[in-house]
C-alpha positions as CSV (number, residue, x, y, z in Angstrom):
1,X,0.0,0.0,0.0
2,X,3.0,2.3,0.3
3,X,3.1,2.6,-3.5
4,X,-0.6,3.7,-3.5
5,X,0.0,6.3,-0.8
6,X,3.0,7.6,-2.7
7,X,1.0,7.9,-5.9
8,X,-1.8,9.7,-4.1
9,X,0.7,12.1,-2.6
10,X,2.3,12.7,-6.1
11,X,-1.2,13.5,-7.5
12,X,-1.7,16.1,-4.7
13,X,1.7,17.6,-5.2
14,X,1.2,17.7,-9.0
15,X,-2.1,19.6,-8.7
16,X,-0.5,22.1,-6.3
17,X,2.6,22.6,-8.4
18,X,0.8,22.7,-11.8
19,X,-2.7,24.3,-11.1
20,X,-5.2,25.1,-13.8
21,X,-4.3,28.8,-13.7
22,X,-0.8,28.0,-15.0
23,X,-2.2,26.8,-18.3
24,X,-3.6,29.0,-21.1
25,X,-7.0,27.4,-20.8
26,X,-8.8,25.2,-18.3
27,X,-9.5,22.6,-21.0
28,X,-5.8,22.2,-21.7
29,X,-5.0,21.7,-18.1
30,X,-7.9,19.2,-17.6
31,X,-6.7,17.1,-20.6
32,X,-3.0,17.2,-19.3
33,X,-4.0,16.3,-15.7
34,X,-6.5,13.6,-16.7
35,X,-4.0,12.0,-19.2
36,X,-1.2,12.0,-16.6
37,X,-3.4,10.6,-13.9
38,X,-4.9,7.8,-16.0
39,X,-1.6,6.7,-17.5
40,X,0.2,6.9,-14.2
41,X,-2.5,4.9,-12.4
42,X,-2.5,2.2,-15.0
43,X,1.3,1.9,-14.8
44,X,1.1,1.7,-11.0
45,X,-1.6,-1.0,-11.2
46,X,0.5,-3.1,-13.6
47,X,3.5,-2.7,-11.3
48,X,1.5,-3.9,-8.3
49,X,0.1,-6.8,-10.2
50,X,3.5,-8.2,-11.0
51,X,5.3,-10.6,-8.5
52,X,7.2,-8.6,-6.0
53,X,10.6,-9.7,-4.6
54,X,10.6,-10.9,-1.0
55,X,12.5,-8.2,0.9
56,X,12.6,-9.6,4.4
57,X,15.2,-8.7,7.1
58,X,18.7,-8.3,5.9
59,X,22.1,-7.6,7.3
60,X,23.4,-4.6,5.5
61,X,26.1,-2.0,5.8
62,X,26.4,1.6,4.5
63,X,29.0,0.4,2.0
64,X,26.7,-2.3,0.6
65,X,23.7,0.1,0.4
66,X,25.8,2.7,-1.4
67,X,27.1,0.1,-3.9
68,X,23.6,-1.1,-4.7
69,X,22.4,2.4,-5.1
70,X,25.2,3.4,-7.4
71,X,24.8,0.2,-9.4
72,X,21.0,0.7,-9.7
73,X,21.5,4.2,-10.9
74,X,24.1,3.2,-13.5
75,X,21.7,0.5,-14.8
76,X,19.0,3.1,-15.0
77,X,21.2,5.3,-17.1
78,X,21.9,2.4,-19.5
79,X,18.2,1.4,-19.7
80,X,17.2,5.0,-20.2
81,X,19.6,5.4,-23.1
82,X,18.2,2.2,-24.7
83,X,14.7,3.6,-24.2
84,X,15.7,6.5,-26.3
85,X,17.9,4.7,-28.8
86,X,15.7,1.7,-29.8
87,X,12.4,2.4,-31.6
88,X,10.6,-0.5,-30.0
89,X,11.4,0.8,-26.5
90,X,10.8,4.4,-27.5
91,X,7.2,3.6,-28.4
92,X,6.6,3.1,-24.7
93,X,8.9,5.8,-23.3
94,X,7.5,8.5,-25.6
95,X,4.4,8.6,-23.3
96,X,6.5,10.2,-20.6
97,X,7.9,12.8,-23.0
98,X,4.5,13.7,-24.5
99,X,3.6,16.7,-22.3
100,X,4.4,20.1,-23.8
101,X,4.7,21.6,-20.4
102,X,7.3,20.7,-17.8
103,X,5.9,20.2,-14.3
104,X,4.9,17.5,-11.8
105,X,2.1,16.3,-14.1
106,X,4.9,15.2,-16.5
107,X,6.5,13.3,-13.6
108,X,3.2,11.6,-12.9
109,X,2.8,10.5,-16.6
110,X,4.3,7.0,-17.0
111,X,3.8,4.5,-19.8
112,X,1.5,1.6,-19.0
113,X,3.7,-0.5,-21.3
114,X,6.8,0.2,-19.2
115,X,7.2,-3.5,-18.7
116,X,8.4,-3.7,-22.4
117,X,11.3,-1.4,-21.7
118,X,14.8,-2.1,-20.3
119,X,13.8,-0.3,-17.1
120,X,11.8,-3.4,-16.2
121,X,14.8,-5.7,-16.5
122,X,17.4,-3.5,-14.7
123,X,16.4,-4.5,-11.1
124,X,16.4,-8.2,-12.1
125,X,20.1,-7.8,-13.1
126,X,20.9,-6.6,-9.6
127,X,18.8,-9.4,-7.9
128,X,20.5,-12.0,-10.1
129,X,23.9,-10.8,-8.9
130,X,22.9,-11.3,-5.3
131,X,21.9,-7.8,-4.3
132,X,19.4,-7.8,-1.4
133,X,15.9,-7.2,-2.7
134,X,15.2,-4.7,0.1
135,X,18.1,-2.5,-1.0
136,X,17.1,-2.8,-4.7
137,X,13.6,-1.8,-3.8
138,X,14.9,1.1,-1.6
139,X,17.2,2.4,-4.4
140,X,14.3,2.3,-6.9
141,X,12.1,4.1,-4.4
142,X,14.6,6.9,-3.8
143,X,15.2,7.3,-7.5
144,X,11.4,7.4,-8.2
145,X,10.8,10.1,-5.6
146,X,13.8,12.1,-6.9
147,X,12.7,11.7,-10.5
148,X,9.2,13.0,-9.8
149,X,10.5,16.0,-8.0
150,X,12.9,17.2,-10.7
151,X,10.1,17.8,-13.1
152,X,9.7,21.4,-12.2
153,X,10.5,24.8,-13.7
154,X,10.3,26.5,-10.3
155,X,13.8,25.4,-9.3
156,X,16.3,27.1,-11.6
157,X,19.9,26.4,-10.6
158,X,21.3,24.6,-7.4
159,X,24.8,25.0,-6.0
160,X,27.5,24.1,-8.4
161,X,28.6,20.9,-6.7
162,X,25.1,19.6,-6.6
163,X,24.6,20.4,-10.3
164,X,27.9,18.6,-11.0
165,X,27.1,15.3,-9.2
166,X,23.3,15.0,-9.2
167,X,20.5,15.2,-11.8
168,X,18.7,18.4,-11.1
169,X,15.6,20.1,-12.6
170,X,17.9,22.2,-14.8
171,X,19.5,19.1,-16.3
172,X,16.3,17.2,-16.7
173,X,14.6,20.1,-18.4
174,X,17.2,19.7,-21.1
175,X,16.3,16.0,-21.4
176,X,12.7,16.9,-22.0
177,X,13.5,19.6,-24.5
178,X,12.4,19.1,-28.1
179,X,15.2,21.0,-29.9
180,X,18.1,19.2,-31.6
181,X,20.5,20.4,-28.9
182,X,18.3,18.7,-26.2
183,X,17.3,15.4,-27.7
184,X,19.0,12.4,-26.3
185,X,20.9,14.3,-23.6
186,X,21.0,13.9,-19.8
187,X,19.8,10.3,-19.2
188,X,20.9,10.1,-15.6
189,X,18.6,9.0,-12.7
190,X,19.7,10.5,-9.4
191,X,23.3,11.0,-10.6
192,X,24.4,13.0,-13.6
193,X,27.9,11.8,-13.5
194,X,27.1,9.0,-16.0
195,X,26.2,11.6,-18.6
196,X,29.5,13.4,-17.9
197,X,31.5,10.2,-18.2
198,X,29.8,9.0,-21.4
199,X,29.5,12.4,-23.2
200,X,25.7,12.6,-23.1
201,X,25.6,15.7,-20.9
202,X,24.4,19.1,-21.9
203,X,23.9,22.1,-19.6
204,X,20.7,24.1,-19.7
205,X,21.0,27.2,-21.9
206,X,21.1,30.5,-20.0
207,X,17.7,31.5,-21.4
208,X,16.2,28.1,-20.5
209,X,14.6,25.4,-22.6
210,X,12.3,26.9,-25.2
211,X,10.0,24.0,-26.0
212,X,9.1,20.6,-24.4
213,X,7.4,17.5,-25.8
214,X,7.8,15.3,-28.8
215,X,9.0,16.1,-32.3
216,X,5.9,14.4,-33.6
217,X,3.2,15.1,-30.9
218,X,0.6,12.5,-30.0
219,X,-3.1,13.1,-30.0
220,X,-5.0,14.3,-27.0
221,X,-6.2,12.0,-24.2
222,X,-4.7,9.0,-22.4
223,X,-5.5,6.5,-25.2
224,X,-4.1,8.5,-28.1
225,X,-1.0,9.4,-26.0
226,X,-0.3,5.8,-25.3
227,X,-1.2,4.3,-28.7
228,X,0.0,6.9,-31.2
229,X,3.8,6.1,-30.9
230,X,3.0,2.4,-31.4
231,X,0.8,3.2,-34.4
232,X,3.6,5.2,-36.0
233,X,6.1,2.4,-35.4
234,X,3.9,-0.4,-36.6
235,X,2.9,1.4,-39.7
236,X,6.6,1.8,-40.6
237,X,7.3,-1.9,-39.8
238,X,4.3,-2.9,-42.0
239,X,5.6,-0.9,-44.9
240,X,9.1,-2.4,-44.6
241,X,9.7,-5.6,-46.6
242,X,11.4,-8.6,-45.2
243,X,11.4,-10.0,-41.6
244,X,15.0,-9.1,-41.1
245,X,14.5,-5.5,-42.1
246,X,11.4,-5.2,-40.0
247,X,13.4,-6.4,-37.0
248,X,16.2,-4.0,-37.8
249,X,13.8,-1.1,-38.0
250,X,12.4,-1.9,-34.5
251,X,15.9,-2.1,-33.1
252,X,17.1,1.0,-34.9
253,X,16.9,4.5,-33.4
254,X,13.4,6.0,-33.4
255,X,12.2,8.1,-36.3
256,X,12.1,11.6,-34.9
């Protein structure tokens, strides 16, 4: 029930941080809020329906907890890059990038088909290597809370050392930007050091990010937001001759 309580709190925070008056029209806000709520709720329901690892009592140390946290964050970075770099995965992940505004409602919006992305496999890698399930779950929980909170335009720049080590609202705004300079940048979870190490980091421009969303926007509403990226991909696959070429297209970078 902790996940349900966390989701309910996230909804309240999103409605406070992104009220109707912050949108040009009440109709636009209503559509954004409803779409984010419905998709986030479905994603949560699917997550809760899946078998959960048995956490139990464990003997742990600060060093072990830190190792699992860093390993989890690195795997998130890799899975996030794959979600952007492979068309089949992007069809799911595009849901999260669909809002044209950047606020807590964006953090709330998650793809119901997330189970088809590498993010669903990353925790299993840690568990298969012997990491305690409780620490894996705790790391994912910390990352989830952090990831929700960085979807905001209210926080501009944090102290330099924080901006250097951690993923901040400033860094993640770039990630959601739709310009060529922003696309496929800043994949980090809690830590931004992976982007710095692997040359995928870009600092936010002094005048901020001009536009958010998708190069090819989805239709309005939860259903269109979820299905449109898949429709585009499957049409391209259907128009491509040969099984090998179809598979190659699905594994290639997305068309955007």
